[in-house]
C-alpha positions as CSV (number, residue, x, y, z in Angstrom):
1,M,121.0,118.3,111.1
2,T,124.7,118.4,112.0
3,D,126.4,116.1,114.4
4,S,126.3,118.6,117.3
5,E,122.4,118.4,116.9
6,V,122.2,114.8,117.3
7,Q,121.2,113.7,120.9
8,G,121.1,110.4,122.4
9,F,118.5,108.9,124.6
10,V,117.1,111.3,127.3
11,A,115.6,110.3,130.6
12,L,112.1,110.0,129.2
13,D,113.4,107.7,126.4
14,Y,114.9,105.4,128.9
15,V,111.7,105.4,131.0
16,V,109.6,104.5,127.9
17,F,112.1,101.7,126.9
18,V,112.4,100.1,130.2
19,S,108.7,100.3,130.7
20,I,108.0,98.3,127.4
21,L,110.7,95.6,128.5
22,L,109.0,95.3,131.9
23,I,105.5,95.0,130.3
24,S,106.7,92.3,128.0
25,I,108.5,90.6,130.9
26,G,105.4,90.8,133.0
27,I,103.2,89.3,130.3
28,G,105.4,86.4,130.0
29,V,105.7,85.8,133.9
30,Y,101.9,86.0,134.1
31,Q,101.4,83.6,131.4
32,A,104.0,81.1,133.0
33,C,102.9,81.2,136.5
34,C,99.1,82.3,136.6
35,K,97.5,80.6,133.6
36,P,96.6,76.9,133.5
37,K,99.1,74.7,131.6
38,Q,98.4,73.6,128.1
39,D,98.8,69.8,127.9
40,T,98.2,69.0,124.1
41,I,99.4,70.5,121.0
42,K,95.6,71.5,120.0
43,Q,95.6,73.6,123.5
44,Y,99.0,75.0,122.6
45,I,98.7,76.0,119.0
46,L,95.0,76.5,118.5
47,A,93.8,77.6,122.0
48,D,91.3,74.7,121.8
49,R,89.7,76.8,119.0
50,K,88.1,78.9,121.6
51,L,89.6,82.4,120.9
52,N,87.5,85.5,119.9
53,I,87.7,86.9,116.6
54,L,89.7,90.1,117.6
55,P,92.9,88.3,118.7
56,V,92.8,86.0,115.8
57,A,92.5,89.1,113.4
58,M,95.2,91.0,115.2
59,S,97.6,88.0,114.9
60,M,96.9,87.6,111.2
61,T,97.2,91.2,110.5
62,V,100.5,91.4,112.3
63,S,101.9,88.3,110.5
64,F,100.8,89.8,107.1
65,Q,102.4,93.1,107.7
66,S,106.1,93.3,107.7
67,S,108.7,96.0,108.5
68,I,110.1,95.9,104.9
69,M,106.6,96.5,103.6
70,L,106.0,99.4,106.1
71,L,109.3,101.0,105.0
72,G,109.1,100.2,101.4
73,N,105.6,101.2,100.4
74,P,106.0,105.0,100.9
75,A,109.3,104.7,98.8
76,E,107.7,102.8,96.1
77,M,104.6,105.3,96.0
78,Y,107.1,108.1,95.8
79,V,109.2,106.5,93.0
80,Y,106.4,105.0,91.0
81,G,103.4,107.3,91.8
82,V,99.9,106.6,91.6
83,P,100.3,103.4,89.4
84,F,101.6,101.8,92.4
85,M,98.3,102.2,94.0
86,W,97.0,99.3,91.7
87,Q,98.9,97.0,93.8
88,A,96.9,97.9,96.9
89,I,93.6,97.6,95.0
90,G,94.7,94.2,93.7
91,L,95.7,93.1,97.3
92,V,92.1,94.2,98.4
93,L,90.4,92.4,95.7
94,S,92.5,89.2,96.3
95,N,91.7,89.2,100.1
96,L,87.9,89.5,99.3
97,F,88.1,86.6,96.9
98,A,89.9,84.4,99.6
99,L,87.4,85.7,102.2
100,C,84.5,84.8,100.1
101,S,85.5,81.7,98.3
102,I,88.4,79.8,99.8
103,I,87.9,80.3,103.6
104,P,84.4,78.9,103.6
105,L,85.9,75.8,102.1
106,I,88.8,75.3,104.5
107,H,87.3,76.5,107.8
108,P,84.9,73.6,108.2
109,L,87.7,71.0,107.8
110,K,89.1,72.1,111.1
111,I,92.7,71.9,109.9
112,T,95.6,73.8,111.2
113,S,97.1,74.7,107.8
114,V,96.3,74.4,104.2
115,Y,99.2,71.9,103.9
116,E,97.5,69.5,106.3
117,G,95.2,67.1,104.8
């Protein structure tokens, strides 16, 4: 691709970009104006422990993923090949271990973090 082929934003790009910004601003304004206020730290940080599993799972997944990992994993797989897949297998096994052994111990304690307590 030469410099003459590189294009900047076109009208559709600007529409999508501005739409995403407006949606984000709209969510913030709605939360600030229309939702009941959260008075305690428990309400603010833990949502009174009344969230469904889907938003909690989505939040944990997003916080677990990183842009460096999303950009780096394909490059690592290209450089190191199939042996790099062993990392993914180890990650799945460690998550299953945590799910079956560690989480049942910590969840009934109703603590915010493993460092609390």
